[in-house]
Structure formats: structure tokens, C-alpha cells
A tleap script that builds the chain and sets N, CA, C and O, in Angstrom:
source leaprc.protein.ff14SB
mol = sequence {
  NMET PRO VAL ILE SER ARG PHE HIE GLY LEU
  THR VAL MET MET TYR GLN ARG GLY LYS GLU
  HIE ASN PRO PRO HIE VAL HIE ILE LYS ASP
  LYS ASP GLY HIE CYS GLY VAL PHE SER PHE
  GLY GLY VAL LEU LEU CYS ASP THR ASP LEU
  SER PRO LYS GLU VAL SER ASP ALA MET GLU
  TRP ILE SER LEU HIE SER ALA GLU LEU ASN
  THR MET TRP ASP THR GLN ASP PHE VAL LYS
  LEU ALA PRO LEU CGLU
}
set mol.1.N position { 0.933 -1.105 0.042 }
set mol.1.CA position { -0.088 -0.080 -0.067 }
set mol.1.C position { 0.768 1.308 -0.056 }
set mol.1.O position { 1.367 1.579 0.985 }
set mol.2.N position { 0.846 2.104 -1.044 }
set mol.2.CA position { 1.719 3.260 -0.979 }
set mol.2.C position { 1.302 4.275 0.021 }
set mol.2.O position { 0.148 4.663 0.202 }
set mol.3.N position { 2.472 4.701 0.710 }
set mol.3.CA position { 2.496 5.920 1.773 }
set mol.3.C position { 2.384 7.147 0.950 }
set mol.3.O position { 3.165 7.378 0.027 }
set mol.4.N position { 1.351 7.981 1.304 }
set mol.4.CA position { 0.857 9.106 0.572 }
set mol.4.C position { 1.662 10.413 1.478 }
set mol.4.O position { 2.188 11.405 0.972 }
set mol.5.N position { 1.582 10.092 2.890 }
set mol.5.CA position { 1.997 11.222 3.726 }
set mol.5.C position { 2.446 10.665 5.245 }
set mol.5.O position { 2.230 9.521 5.646 }
set mol.6.N position { 3.059 11.630 5.933 }
set mol.6.CA position { 3.372 11.254 7.139 }
set mol.6.C position { 3.494 12.551 8.082 }
set mol.6.O position { 4.318 13.422 7.804 }
set mol.7.N position { 2.787 12.641 9.024 }
set mol.7.CA position { 2.558 13.892 9.980 }
set mol.7.C position { 2.066 13.588 11.300 }
set mol.7.O position { 1.109 12.818 11.384 }
set mol.8.N position { 2.628 14.127 12.451 }
set mol.8.CA position { 2.100 14.022 13.626 }
set mol.8.C position { 2.022 12.661 14.186 }
set mol.8.O position { 1.201 12.430 15.074 }
set mol.9.N position { 2.918 11.610 13.680 }
set mol.9.CA position { 2.774 10.223 14.153 }
set mol.9.C position { 1.748 9.377 13.416 }
set mol.9.O position { 1.478 8.224 13.753 }
set mol.10.N position { 1.125 10.091 12.265 }
set mol.10.CA position { 0.423 9.302 11.468 }
set mol.10.C position { 1.017 8.953 10.084 }
set mol.10.O position { 1.957 9.545 9.553 }
set mol.11.N position { 0.354 7.939 9.597 }
set mol.11.CA position { 0.826 7.326 8.166 }
set mol.11.C position { -0.564 7.377 7.281 }
set mol.11.O position { -1.622 6.818 7.573 }
set mol.12.N position { -0.305 8.145 6.188 }
set mol.12.CA position { -1.578 8.057 5.292 }
set mol.12.C position { -1.386 7.125 4.191 }
set mol.12.O position { -0.435 7.455 3.482 }
set mol.13.N position { -1.952 6.125 3.843 }
set mol.13.CA position { -1.953 5.168 2.811 }
set mol.13.C position { -3.082 5.137 1.998 }
set mol.13.O position { -4.181 5.480 2.436 }
set mol.14.N position { -2.890 4.703 0.692 }
set mol.14.CA position { -4.077 4.515 -0.373 }
set mol.14.C position { -3.667 2.992 -1.150 }
set mol.14.O position { -2.622 2.811 -1.776 }
set mol.15.N position { -4.607 2.104 -0.972 }
set mol.15.CA position { -4.559 0.991 -1.699 }
set mol.15.C position { -4.737 1.080 -3.180 }
set mol.15.O position { -5.456 1.963 -3.648 }
set mol.16.N position { -4.102 0.185 -3.972 }
set mol.16.CA position { -4.387 0.243 -5.401 }
set mol.16.C position { -5.679 -0.152 -5.641 }
set mol.16.O position { -6.189 -1.036 -4.951 }
set mol.17.N position { -6.335 0.446 -6.625 }
set mol.17.CA position { -7.665 0.242 -7.030 }
set mol.17.C position { -8.252 -1.136 -7.035 }
set mol.17.O position { -9.323 -1.453 -6.518 }
set mol.18.N position { -7.397 -1.943 -7.700 }
set mol.18.CA position { -7.822 -3.558 -7.839 }
set mol.18.C position { -7.955 -4.081 -6.558 }
set mol.18.O position { -8.805 -4.963 -6.427 }
set mol.19.N position { -7.324 -3.749 -5.598 }
set mol.19.CA position { -7.441 -4.092 -4.046 }
set mol.19.C position { -8.438 -3.495 -3.243 }
set mol.19.O position { -8.803 -4.012 -2.187 }
set mol.20.N position { -8.951 -2.324 -3.728 }
set mol.20.CA position { -10.077 -1.580 -2.950 }
set mol.20.C position { -11.432 -1.441 -3.461 }
set mol.20.O position { -11.836 -1.936 -4.513 }
set mol.21.N position { -12.099 -0.741 -2.656 }
set mol.21.CA position { -13.777 -0.582 -3.175 }
set mol.21.C position { -14.037 0.935 -2.886 }
set mol.21.O position { -13.360 1.714 -2.216 }
set mol.22.N position { -15.169 1.135 -3.556 }
set mol.22.CA position { -15.621 2.611 -3.502 }
set mol.22.C position { -16.179 2.605 -1.996 }
set mol.22.O position { -16.333 1.551 -1.379 }
set mol.23.N position { -16.485 3.934 -1.425 }
set mol.23.CA position { -16.046 5.202 -1.940 }
set mol.23.C position { -14.554 5.504 -1.857 }
set mol.23.O position { -13.949 4.951 -0.938 }
set mol.24.N position { -13.827 6.351 -2.734 }
set mol.24.CA position { -12.623 6.645 -2.533 }
set mol.24.C position { -12.090 7.118 -1.010 }
set mol.24.O position { -12.603 7.951 -0.262 }
set mol.25.N position { -11.011 6.386 -0.828 }
set mol.25.CA position { -10.853 6.678 0.838 }
set mol.25.C position { -9.233 6.455 1.028 }
set mol.25.O position { -8.553 5.849 0.200 }
set mol.26.N position { -8.840 6.893 1.949 }
set mol.26.CA position { -7.467 6.631 2.585 }
set mol.26.C position { -7.577 5.836 3.847 }
set mol.26.O position { -8.584 5.863 4.555 }
set mol.27.N position { -6.407 5.060 4.130 }
set mol.27.CA position { -6.306 4.535 5.550 }
set mol.27.C position { -5.223 5.217 6.239 }
set mol.27.O position { -4.158 5.423 5.656 }
set mol.28.N position { -5.428 5.594 7.481 }
set mol.28.CA position { -4.474 6.440 8.368 }
set mol.28.C position { -4.275 5.503 9.860 }
set mol.28.O position { -5.145 5.087 10.625 }
set mol.29.N position { -2.935 5.380 9.918 }
set mol.29.CA position { -2.524 4.501 11.174 }
set mol.29.C position { -1.497 5.493 11.924 }
set mol.29.O position { -0.724 6.291 11.394 }
set mol.30.N position { -1.675 5.256 13.186 }
set mol.30.CA position { -0.765 5.936 14.013 }
set mol.30.C position { 0.382 5.127 14.346 }
set mol.30.O position { 0.539 4.039 13.792 }
set mol.31.N position { 1.357 5.650 15.370 }
set mol.31.CA position { 2.436 5.113 15.541 }
set mol.31.C position { 2.439 3.718 16.324 }
set mol.31.O position { 3.310 2.847 16.331 }
set mol.32.N position { 1.081 3.769 17.047 }
set mol.32.CA position { 0.828 2.513 17.932 }
set mol.32.C position { -0.020 1.405 17.011 }
set mol.32.O position { -0.395 0.339 17.501 }
set mol.33.N position { -0.257 1.741 15.752 }
set mol.33.CA position { -1.065 0.604 15.040 }
set mol.33.C position { -2.552 1.059 15.055 }
set mol.33.O position { -3.325 0.529 14.258 }
set mol.34.N position { -2.960 1.937 15.849 }
set mol.34.CA position { -4.441 2.228 15.461 }
set mol.34.C position { -4.744 2.919 14.250 }
set mol.34.O position { -4.015 3.783 13.764 }
set mol.35.N position { -5.914 2.499 13.728 }
set mol.35.CA position { -6.156 2.863 12.288 }
set mol.35.C position { -7.670 3.492 12.267 }
set mol.35.O position { -8.490 3.504 13.185 }
set mol.36.N position { -7.790 4.015 10.929 }
set mol.36.CA position { -8.964 4.661 10.553 }
set mol.36.C position { -9.113 4.847 8.973 }
set mol.36.O position { -8.179 5.203 8.255 }
set mol.37.N position { -10.349 4.574 8.541 }
set mol.37.CA position { -10.562 4.795 7.117 }
set mol.37.C position { -11.487 6.204 6.984 }
set mol.37.O position { -12.468 6.494 7.669 }
set mol.38.N position { -10.867 7.000 5.881 }
set mol.38.CA position { -11.556 8.229 5.760 }
set mol.38.C position { -11.701 8.478 4.161 }
set mol.38.O position { -10.827 8.410 3.296 }
set mol.39.N position { -12.988 8.768 4.050 }
set mol.39.CA position { -13.312 9.248 2.658 }
set mol.39.C position { -12.572 10.714 2.228 }
set mol.39.O position { -12.240 11.495 3.120 }
set mol.40.N position { -12.400 10.947 1.178 }
set mol.40.CA position { -11.885 12.025 0.627 }
set mol.40.C position { -12.681 13.338 1.218 }
set mol.40.O position { -12.092 14.364 1.556 }
set mol.41.N position { -13.965 13.176 1.288 }
set mol.41.CA position { -14.590 14.254 1.980 }
set mol.41.C position { -14.376 14.490 3.509 }
set mol.41.O position { -15.015 15.350 4.115 }
set mol.42.N position { -13.364 13.617 4.157 }
set mol.42.CA position { -13.130 13.716 5.444 }
set mol.42.C position { -14.093 12.889 6.311 }
set mol.42.O position { -13.967 13.013 7.529 }
set mol.43.N position { -15.001 12.094 5.859 }
set mol.43.CA position { -15.825 11.410 6.678 }
set mol.43.C position { -15.213 10.065 6.984 }
set mol.43.O position { -14.705 9.340 6.128 }
set mol.44.N position { -15.315 9.741 8.498 }
set mol.44.CA position { -14.805 8.606 9.003 }
set mol.44.C position { -15.841 7.582 8.691 }
set mol.44.O position { -17.011 7.632 9.069 }
set mol.45.N position { -15.144 6.390 7.761 }
set mol.45.CA position { -15.942 5.196 7.150 }
set mol.45.C position { -16.385 4.236 8.132 }
set mol.45.O position { -17.406 3.567 7.977 }
set mol.46.N position { -15.532 4.150 9.276 }
set mol.46.CA position { -15.763 2.870 10.145 }
set mol.46.C position { -15.242 3.373 11.474 }
set mol.46.O position { -14.626 4.422 11.661 }
set mol.47.N position { -15.589 2.447 12.381 }
set mol.47.CA position { -15.079 2.634 13.608 }
set mol.47.C position { -13.700 2.936 13.787 }
set mol.47.O position { -12.977 2.629 12.840 }
set mol.48.N position { -13.211 3.420 14.692 }
set mol.48.CA position { -11.663 3.817 14.690 }
set mol.48.C position { -11.274 3.615 16.061 }
set mol.48.O position { -12.109 3.654 16.964 }
set mol.49.N position { -9.887 3.372 16.293 }
set mol.49.CA position { -9.299 3.422 17.507 }
set mol.49.C position { -8.285 4.588 17.572 }
set mol.49.O position { -7.447 4.656 18.471 }
set mol.50.N position { -8.388 5.449 16.641 }
set mol.50.CA position { -7.454 6.664 16.621 }
set mol.50.C position { -8.130 7.650 17.728 }
set mol.50.O position { -9.320 7.607 18.040 }
set mol.51.N position { -7.257 8.461 18.214 }
set mol.51.CA position { -7.678 9.360 19.246 }
set mol.51.C position { -8.414 10.623 18.726 }
set mol.51.O position { -8.137 10.915 17.563 }
set mol.52.N position { -9.248 11.380 19.327 }
set mol.52.CA position { -10.089 12.368 18.746 }
set mol.52.C position { -9.237 13.349 18.165 }
set mol.52.O position { -9.670 14.036 17.240 }
set mol.53.N position { -7.975 13.513 18.633 }
set mol.53.CA position { -6.917 14.690 18.103 }
set mol.53.C position { -6.343 14.158 16.884 }
set mol.53.O position { -6.034 14.954 15.997 }
set mol.54.N position { -6.133 12.711 16.699 }
set mol.54.CA position { -5.743 12.248 15.302 }
set mol.54.C position { -6.738 12.306 14.510 }
set mol.54.O position { -6.541 12.849 13.423 }
set mol.55.N position { -7.968 11.819 14.790 }
set mol.55.CA position { -9.157 11.874 13.805 }
set mol.55.C position { -9.118 13.449 13.419 }
set mol.55.O position { -9.265 13.696 12.222 }
set mol.56.N position { -8.941 14.511 14.280 }
set mol.56.CA position { -9.328 15.812 13.774 }
set mol.56.C position { -7.900 16.254 12.823 }
set mol.56.O position { -7.939 17.001 11.846 }
set mol.57.N position { -7.019 15.786 13.216 }
set mol.57.CA position { -5.658 15.969 12.223 }
set mol.57.C position { -5.833 15.441 10.792 }
set mol.57.O position { -5.495 16.045 9.773 }
set mol.58.N position { -6.446 14.147 10.860 }
set mol.58.CA position { -6.523 13.412 9.555 }
set mol.58.C position { -7.587 14.281 8.753 }
set mol.58.O position { -7.388 14.557 7.570 }
set mol.59.N position { -8.623 14.667 9.374 }
set mol.59.CA position { -9.704 15.317 8.638 }
set mol.59.C position { -9.388 16.447 8.110 }
set mol.59.O position { -9.854 16.830 7.036 }
set mol.60.N position { -8.464 17.179 8.893 }
set mol.60.CA position { -7.906 18.386 8.448 }
set mol.60.C position { -6.945 18.224 7.262 }
set mol.60.O position { -6.979 19.021 6.325 }
set mol.61.N position { -6.226 17.361 7.296 }
set mol.61.CA position { -5.170 16.935 6.200 }
set mol.61.C position { -5.988 16.633 4.921 }
set mol.61.O position { -5.719 17.105 3.816 }
set mol.62.N position { -6.947 15.850 5.173 }
set mol.62.CA position { -7.652 15.296 3.906 }
set mol.62.C position { -8.420 16.661 3.142 }
set mol.62.O position { -8.459 16.832 1.923 }
set mol.63.N position { -8.880 17.368 3.947 }
set mol.63.CA position { -9.699 18.691 3.479 }
set mol.63.C position { -8.715 19.567 2.686 }
set mol.63.O position { -9.073 20.339 1.797 }
set mol.64.N position { -7.328 19.365 3.121 }
set mol.64.CA position { -6.371 20.416 2.414 }
set mol.64.C position { -6.026 19.612 1.037 }
set mol.64.O position { -5.519 20.267 0.126 }
set mol.65.N position { -6.272 18.254 0.847 }
set mol.65.CA position { -5.671 17.447 -0.126 }
set mol.65.C position { -6.629 16.685 -0.873 }
set mol.65.O position { -6.227 15.666 -1.435 }
set mol.66.N position { -7.923 17.042 -0.973 }
set mol.66.CA position { -9.066 16.119 -1.429 }
set mol.66.C position { -9.019 16.082 -2.885 }
set mol.66.O position { -9.431 15.081 -3.471 }
set mol.67.N position { -8.572 17.048 -3.498 }
set mol.67.CA position { -8.424 17.131 -5.102 }
set mol.67.C position { -7.265 16.192 -5.512 }
set mol.67.O position { -7.342 15.397 -6.449 }
set mol.68.N position { -6.181 16.361 -4.717 }
set mol.68.CA position { -4.948 15.343 -5.216 }
set mol.68.C position { -5.331 13.974 -4.855 }
set mol.68.O position { -4.940 13.077 -5.602 }
set mol.69.N position { -6.077 13.657 -3.766 }
set mol.69.CA position { -6.386 12.485 -3.431 }
set mol.69.C position { -7.316 11.858 -4.465 }
set mol.69.O position { -7.068 10.752 -4.944 }
set mol.70.N position { -8.352 12.549 -4.793 }
set mol.70.CA position { -9.312 12.139 -5.915 }
set mol.70.C position { -8.462 11.869 -7.184 }
set mol.70.O position { -8.739 10.884 -7.868 }
set mol.71.N position { -7.454 12.681 -7.533 }
set mol.71.CA position { -6.684 12.319 -8.835 }
set mol.71.C position { -5.813 11.202 -8.760 }
set mol.71.O position { -5.531 10.552 -9.767 }
set mol.72.N position { -5.315 10.902 -7.499 }
set mol.72.CA position { -4.548 9.675 -7.313 }
set mol.72.C position { -5.430 8.415 -7.451 }
set mol.72.O position { -5.060 7.421 -8.076 }
set mol.73.N position { -6.635 8.526 -6.819 }
set mol.73.CA position { -7.507 7.331 -6.714 }
set mol.73.C position { -7.922 7.117 -8.426 }
set mol.73.O position { -7.976 6.006 -8.953 }
set mol.74.N position { -8.144 8.179 -9.015 }
set mol.74.CA position { -8.634 7.877 -10.481 }
set mol.74.C position { -7.284 7.348 -11.303 }
set mol.74.O position { -7.326 6.265 -11.887 }
set mol.75.N position { -6.282 8.038 -11.311 }
set mol.75.CA position { -5.159 7.653 -12.026 }
set mol.75.C position { -4.261 6.561 -11.586 }
set mol.75.O position { -3.479 6.050 -12.387 }
set mol.76.N position { -4.340 6.141 -10.226 }
set mol.76.CA position { -3.528 5.471 -9.548 }
set mol.76.C position { -1.977 5.775 -9.623 }
set mol.76.O position { -1.175 4.841 -9.585 }
set mol.77.N position { -1.595 6.988 -9.720 }
set mol.77.CA position { -0.434 7.683 -9.967 }
set mol.77.C position { -0.231 8.212 -8.629 }
set mol.77.O position { -0.645 9.344 -8.381 }
set mol.78.N position { 0.412 7.465 -7.658 }
set mol.78.CA position { 0.816 7.892 -6.218 }
set mol.78.C position { 1.707 8.741 -6.061 }
set mol.78.O position { 2.768 8.564 -6.659 }
set mol.79.N position { 1.550 9.833 -5.269 }
set mol.79.CA position { 2.714 10.766 -4.954 }
set mol.79.C position { 2.801 11.012 -3.664 }
set mol.79.O position { 1.846 10.633 -2.987 }
set mol.80.N position { 3.747 11.584 -3.085 }
set mol.80.CA position { 3.941 11.986 -1.734 }
set mol.80.C position { 3.077 13.382 -1.626 }
set mol.80.O position { 3.279 14.241 -2.484 }
set mol.81.N position { 2.287 13.578 -0.766 }
set mol.81.CA position { 1.799 14.907 -0.318 }
set mol.81.C position { 2.176 15.626 0.919 }
set mol.81.O position { 2.471 14.996 1.934 }
set mol.82.N position { 2.179 16.918 0.879 }
set mol.82.CA position { 2.768 17.540 2.131 }
set mol.82.C position { 2.199 17.073 3.422 }
set mol.82.O position { 1.144 16.439 3.415 }
set mol.83.N position { 2.733 17.303 4.371 }
set mol.83.CA position { 2.328 16.801 5.841 }
set mol.83.C position { 1.441 18.110 6.443 }
set mol.83.O position { 1.564 19.264 6.031 }
set mol.84.N position { 0.654 17.735 7.357 }
set mol.84.CA position { -0.073 18.796 8.111 }
set mol.84.C position { 1.137 19.493 9.081 }
set mol.84.O position { 1.847 18.853 9.857 }
set mol.85.N position { 1.191 20.734 8.884 }
set mol.85.CA position { 2.195 21.513 9.824 }
set mol.85.C position { 1.860 21.651 11.255 }
set mol.85.O position { 2.622 22.252 12.013 }
savepdb mol mol.pdb
quit
């Protein structure tokens, strides 16, 4: 699974389309292995064990990069994106 970005102890990843399903989304894991799945609209798609702060950071980062994430989902051309400052 390609790593798209890393920030605040979080790693953002996107599976290749052949191994994934709609809606378009990313997987975000923290340094302790907790994870969440988020749509490109910043909606949490399943229960998560990420902390509320990590969920907030993930949603903020996704809102900043949603257009780029959609392009990656459509083209499968994975690139690194800037971290959340």
C-alpha cells in the first residue's frame, strides 16, 4: 500500500484500486498501530481507535488534499503529499 504522507505520528496510505472498493478513501494509522478509514470528504467510514486529536488532524489534512487524493484514486499515480504542519 503506497504511503502518501506522514505527519504528527500518522501515516496516510492508499491501496491500489484493484484491491479496494468505493467510496474513494485513505487508510490512516498512528505509531501505535491504531487505524481509521476516511473518505476524501473527510468522513470517517468505520469505527476507529485513533484518538479524537488524530481524527481531527486526519480530517484537516484530507480537506487540504482532497483534489489531489481524488486524482490519485482515479489515475493510480501515487505521489507524496505535504504533511500537516
